[in-house]
C-alpha positions as CSV (number, residue, x, y, z in Angstrom):
1,X,3.7,0.2,89.7
2,X,2.0,-3.1,90.7
3,X,-1.7,-3.4,89.8
4,X,-4.1,-3.5,92.8
5,X,-4.6,-6.9,94.3
6,X,-8.1,-8.3,93.6
7,X,-10.0,-9.9,96.5
8,X,-11.3,-13.0,94.7
9,X,-13.9,-13.7,97.4
10,X,-15.4,-10.1,97.2
11,X,-15.3,-10.1,93.4
12,X,-16.9,-13.5,93.2
13,X,-19.7,-12.4,95.6
14,X,-20.3,-9.3,93.4
15,X,-20.6,-11.5,90.3
16,X,-22.9,-14.0,92.0
17,X,-25.2,-11.1,93.1
18,X,-25.6,-10.2,89.5
19,X,-26.3,-13.8,88.6
20,X,-28.9,-14.0,91.4
21,X,-30.6,-10.9,90.1
22,X,-30.8,-12.4,86.6
23,X,-32.2,-15.7,88.0
24,X,-34.8,-13.9,90.1
25,X,-36.1,-12.2,87.0
26,X,-35.7,-15.1,84.7
27,X,-38.2,-15.9,82.0
28,X,-38.2,-18.1,78.9
29,X,-36.8,-15.1,76.9
30,X,-34.0,-14.4,79.4
31,X,-32.5,-17.9,79.5
32,X,-29.8,-16.9,77.0
33,X,-28.8,-13.9,79.1
34,X,-28.5,-16.1,82.2
35,X,-26.5,-18.7,80.4
36,X,-24.1,-16.0,79.1
37,X,-23.7,-14.6,82.7
38,X,-22.9,-18.1,84.0
39,X,-20.4,-18.6,81.2
40,X,-18.6,-15.4,82.1
41,X,-18.6,-16.3,85.7
42,X,-17.1,-19.6,85.0
43,X,-14.4,-18.1,82.7
44,X,-13.5,-15.6,85.4
45,X,-13.4,-17.8,88.4
46,X,-12.4,-21.3,87.2
47,X,-8.7,-22.2,86.8
48,X,-7.5,-23.7,83.6
49,X,-7.9,-27.5,83.5
50,X,-5.1,-29.9,82.7
51,X,-3.9,-30.3,79.1
52,X,-5.3,-33.3,77.1
53,X,-3.7,-35.4,74.5
54,X,-6.8,-35.0,72.4
55,X,-10.2,-33.2,72.6
56,X,-12.7,-34.3,70.0
57,X,-16.2,-33.0,69.2
58,X,-18.6,-35.2,67.3
59,X,-22.2,-36.2,67.2
60,X,-23.9,-39.4,68.4
61,X,-26.0,-40.4,65.4
62,X,-29.8,-40.8,65.7
63,X,-32.7,-41.2,63.4
64,X,-34.3,-38.1,64.7
65,X,-31.6,-35.9,66.2
66,X,-27.9,-36.4,66.6
67,X,-26.5,-35.6,70.1
68,X,-23.4,-33.5,70.3
69,X,-20.6,-34.8,72.6
70,X,-17.0,-33.9,73.5
71,X,-14.4,-36.5,74.2
72,X,-11.5,-35.7,76.5
73,X,-8.5,-38.0,76.1
74,X,-5.8,-37.6,78.7
75,X,-2.1,-38.3,78.0
76,X,-2.1,-41.3,80.2
77,X,-5.2,-43.0,78.6
78,X,-4.8,-46.5,77.3
79,X,-3.9,-46.9,73.6
80,X,-6.6,-49.5,73.1
81,X,-10.3,-48.9,73.9
82,X,-10.4,-48.3,77.6
83,X,-12.5,-47.0,80.5
84,X,-14.7,-44.1,79.9
85,X,-16.9,-41.8,82.0
86,X,-20.0,-40.3,80.5
87,X,-20.5,-36.8,82.1
88,X,-23.8,-35.0,82.2
89,X,-23.4,-31.3,83.1
90,X,-25.6,-29.4,85.6
91,X,-27.6,-26.2,85.1
92,X,-31.2,-27.0,86.2
93,X,-32.1,-28.5,82.8
94,X,-32.3,-25.0,81.4
95,X,-28.8,-23.7,81.1
96,X,-25.0,-24.5,80.9
97,X,-23.4,-26.8,78.4
98,X,-20.2,-28.8,77.7
99,X,-18.1,-25.5,77.7
100,X,-19.2,-24.3,81.1
101,X,-18.3,-27.7,82.6
102,X,-15.1,-28.3,80.8
103,X,-12.9,-27.7,83.8
104,X,-14.6,-30.5,85.8
105,X,-14.3,-32.9,82.9
106,X,-10.6,-32.1,82.4
107,X,-9.8,-32.8,86.0
108,X,-11.7,-36.0,86.0
109,X,-9.9,-37.2,82.9
110,X,-6.5,-36.2,84.0
111,X,-6.9,-37.5,87.5
112,X,-8.2,-40.9,86.4
113,X,-6.3,-41.4,83.2
114,X,-9.6,-42.4,81.6
115,X,-11.5,-40.8,78.7
116,X,-14.5,-38.5,79.6
117,X,-17.4,-38.1,77.2
118,X,-19.3,-34.9,77.9
119,X,-22.9,-34.8,76.6
120,X,-24.5,-31.6,75.2
121,X,-28.1,-32.6,75.8
122,X,-31.2,-30.5,74.9
123,X,-32.4,-27.9,77.3
124,X,-35.8,-26.5,78.4
125,X,-37.9,-24.4,77.9
126,X,-37.3,-25.2,74.2
127,X,-37.0,-28.9,74.9
128,X,-38.9,-29.9,78.1
129,X,-38.8,-33.3,79.8
130,X,-38.1,-36.0,78.7
131,X,-35.7,-34.5,76.0
132,X,-32.7,-34.2,78.3
133,X,-32.7,-37.8,79.8
134,X,-33.6,-39.2,76.3
135,X,-30.4,-37.6,74.8
136,X,-28.3,-38.8,77.7
137,X,-29.7,-42.3,77.5
138,X,-29.0,-42.4,73.7
139,X,-25.3,-41.6,74.4
140,X,-25.1,-44.3,77.1
141,X,-26.7,-46.9,74.9
142,X,-24.4,-45.9,72.0
143,X,-21.3,-46.6,74.2
144,X,-22.7,-49.8,75.7
145,X,-23.5,-51.1,72.2
146,X,-19.8,-50.8,71.2
147,X,-20.1,-48.0,68.7
148,X,-17.5,-45.9,70.5
149,X,-14.6,-48.2,70.0
150,X,-13.1,-46.1,67.2
151,X,-12.9,-43.3,69.7
152,X,-11.2,-45.5,72.3
153,X,-14.3,-46.2,74.3
154,X,-14.5,-49.7,75.8
155,X,-18.2,-50.8,75.9
156,X,-17.5,-53.1,78.8
157,X,-16.0,-50.4,81.0
158,X,-18.4,-47.5,81.2
159,X,-19.3,-45.3,84.2
160,X,-21.5,-42.2,84.4
161,X,-21.4,-39.0,86.3
162,X,-22.9,-35.5,86.6
163,X,-23.6,-32.5,88.8
164,X,-26.9,-31.1,90.0
165,X,-29.4,-31.7,87.2
166,X,-26.8,-33.9,85.5
167,X,-26.6,-35.9,88.8
168,X,-30.4,-36.4,88.6
169,X,-30.1,-38.0,85.2
170,X,-27.0,-39.9,86.3
171,X,-28.7,-41.5,89.2
172,X,-31.7,-42.6,87.1
173,X,-29.5,-44.1,84.4
174,X,-27.3,-45.9,86.9
175,X,-30.5,-47.4,88.3
176,X,-31.8,-48.5,84.9
177,X,-28.5,-49.8,83.6
178,X,-27.2,-51.1,86.9
179,X,-25.8,-54.3,85.3
180,X,-23.8,-52.3,82.7
181,X,-22.4,-49.3,84.5
182,X,-19.3,-49.7,86.7
183,X,-19.8,-46.8,89.0
184,X,-21.6,-43.4,89.3
185,X,-20.3,-39.9,90.3
186,X,-22.9,-37.6,91.8
187,X,-21.9,-34.0,92.6
188,X,-24.5,-32.3,94.7
189,X,-27.3,-34.1,92.8
190,X,-30.9,-32.9,92.4
191,X,-32.6,-36.1,93.5
192,X,-36.3,-35.3,93.4
193,X,-38.7,-32.8,92.0
194,X,-41.7,-33.5,94.1
195,X,-40.9,-30.9,96.8
196,X,-39.9,-27.6,95.2
197,X,-38.4,-25.9,98.3
198,X,-35.7,-26.8,100.8
199,X,-37.0,-27.7,104.3
200,X,-35.2,-24.8,105.9
201,X,-34.3,-22.0,103.5
202,X,-31.3,-20.0,104.7
203,X,-27.7,-19.2,103.6
204,X,-27.6,-22.4,101.6
205,X,-29.7,-20.5,99.0
206,X,-26.8,-18.3,98.1
207,X,-27.2,-19.1,94.4
208,X,-31.0,-19.0,94.5
209,X,-31.3,-22.7,93.7
210,X,-34.2,-23.0,96.1
211,X,-37.8,-22.0,95.6
212,X,-37.2,-19.7,92.6
213,X,-35.1,-22.1,90.5
214,X,-37.1,-25.2,91.4
215,X,-40.4,-23.5,90.5
216,X,-38.9,-22.5,87.2
217,X,-37.7,-26.1,86.6
218,X,-41.2,-27.4,87.5
219,X,-42.9,-25.0,85.1
220,X,-40.5,-25.2,82.1
221,X,-38.8,-28.6,82.4
222,X,-41.2,-30.8,84.2
223,X,-44.1,-29.1,82.4
224,X,-46.9,-31.2,83.9
225,X,-45.1,-34.6,84.0
226,X,-45.5,-36.9,87.0
227,X,-42.7,-35.9,89.4
228,X,-43.1,-39.2,91.3
229,X,-41.7,-41.0,88.2
230,X,-38.2,-42.1,89.2
231,X,-36.9,-40.7,85.9
232,X,-37.6,-37.3,87.4
233,X,-37.1,-38.2,91.0
234,X,-34.6,-41.0,91.3
235,X,-34.6,-40.6,95.1
236,X,-38.0,-42.4,95.1
237,X,-36.7,-45.6,93.6
238,X,-37.3,-48.4,96.1
239,X,-35.2,-51.2,94.5
240,X,-31.6,-50.2,94.7
241,X,-30.1,-53.7,94.9
242,X,-27.0,-54.0,92.7
243,X,-27.0,-50.3,91.7
244,X,-23.3,-49.5,90.9
245,X,-21.0,-48.0,93.6
246,X,-21.5,-44.3,94.1
247,X,-19.3,-41.3,94.8
248,X,-21.6,-38.6,96.3
249,X,-20.7,-35.0,97.1
250,X,-23.0,-32.8,99.2
251,X,-22.5,-29.2,100.4
252,X,-23.5,-27.5,103.6
253,X,-24.6,-24.3,101.8
254,X,-26.8,-26.1,99.3
255,X,-30.6,-26.6,99.5
256,X,-30.1,-30.0,97.8
257,X,-27.9,-31.4,100.6
258,X,-30.6,-33.2,102.4
259,X,-31.7,-35.3,99.4
260,X,-28.1,-36.1,98.4
261,X,-27.5,-37.4,101.9
262,X,-30.8,-39.3,101.9
263,X,-29.8,-41.1,98.7
264,X,-26.5,-42.0,100.3
265,X,-28.4,-43.6,103.2
266,X,-30.8,-45.4,100.8
267,X,-27.9,-46.8,98.8
268,X,-26.1,-48.1,101.8
269,X,-29.2,-49.7,103.2
270,X,-29.4,-51.6,99.9
271,X,-25.8,-52.8,100.3
272,X,-24.4,-50.4,97.7
273,X,-20.8,-49.2,98.2
274,X,-20.8,-45.4,98.7
275,X,-18.0,-42.9,99.1
276,X,-19.6,-39.7,100.5
277,X,-17.9,-36.3,100.9
278,X,-19.6,-33.4,102.6
279,X,-18.1,-30.0,102.1
280,X,-19.9,-28.0,104.9
281,X,-18.6,-24.6,103.9
282,X,-19.2,-24.9,100.1
283,X,-22.2,-23.8,98.0
284,X,-24.0,-25.6,95.3
285,X,-22.2,-25.4,92.0
286,X,-18.7,-24.6,93.5
287,X,-16.9,-27.1,91.2
288,X,-17.2,-24.6,88.4
289,X,-15.3,-22.0,90.3
290,X,-11.9,-23.4,91.3
291,X,-10.3,-20.0,91.6
292,X,-12.8,-18.9,94.2
293,X,-13.2,-22.3,95.9
294,X,-9.9,-24.3,96.1
295,X,-11.6,-27.6,97.1
296,X,-13.0,-27.6,93.5
297,X,-9.6,-28.6,92.3
298,X,-9.4,-31.6,94.7
299,X,-12.9,-33.1,94.6
300,X,-12.7,-34.3,91.0
301,X,-9.4,-35.9,91.8
302,X,-11.0,-37.7,94.7
303,X,-13.8,-38.8,92.3
304,X,-11.1,-40.0,89.9
305,X,-9.5,-42.1,92.6
306,X,-12.9,-43.7,93.2
307,X,-13.4,-44.4,89.5
308,X,-10.1,-46.2,89.3
309,X,-11.3,-48.6,92.1
310,X,-14.2,-49.8,89.9
311,X,-13.0,-49.4,86.3
312,X,-10.2,-51.6,85.1
């Protein structure tokens, strides 16, 4: 007797409703529960990523705190030190890690043939701003200074990418290190923290990444810092000349879509090459759920094609 067929869309919605309930009641003491719920959701609704030649966990040394990272090396990577993408996971600065975003990194590595270095940066509330961008910048500087050669990382061929909160830090670091970074990958990026609600709340708030989540980020991550600082709100950067080429994904069912598209326009106005993709029927965070959202398998491959244009 065949087992009953599971309706993935209905099952995914049921699990998302549970996740929404957890987020609506979230507090500093409940972060771990939310994180575990998101991890279960990812495990259930993401398809296995491509196999790698090597996956290596190690720490980027620092005088105060080492930063954990994971290096994905695809089978078609160069034998000598070669192009590498530094990836910064999303999660609103308060949740997720290199495990929850492994599927995305595997697809980027396999599709491009380049190594991907995923960063396990510190999270709020335990570590509010600027802990996360400090960790990510340490990793970027470590690679640019040539310390990653023994891991196959070419200091002269580095790009950076991330989704949501990771996209926020990616955009800032790409601005700051514009002369050193080859290109940037921004998946539905959080580009500013000045305004904490979407202009027109609606179905795009399916994962409650609107008022509830942004207020929580403001309270526990921003924690009184100046949100007009471009380190928190890279959308506000006025000088975008010579910023590296950008691949930008926005989604129709995402409260962050307007700021992602605004940044696309700002970059183009500054003469920066941009490849923009708008998935009008997709929600924020869909790249973590390839089983429920088939485009999640293709978008990282499109980004990988973009990377190959700008990385030797």
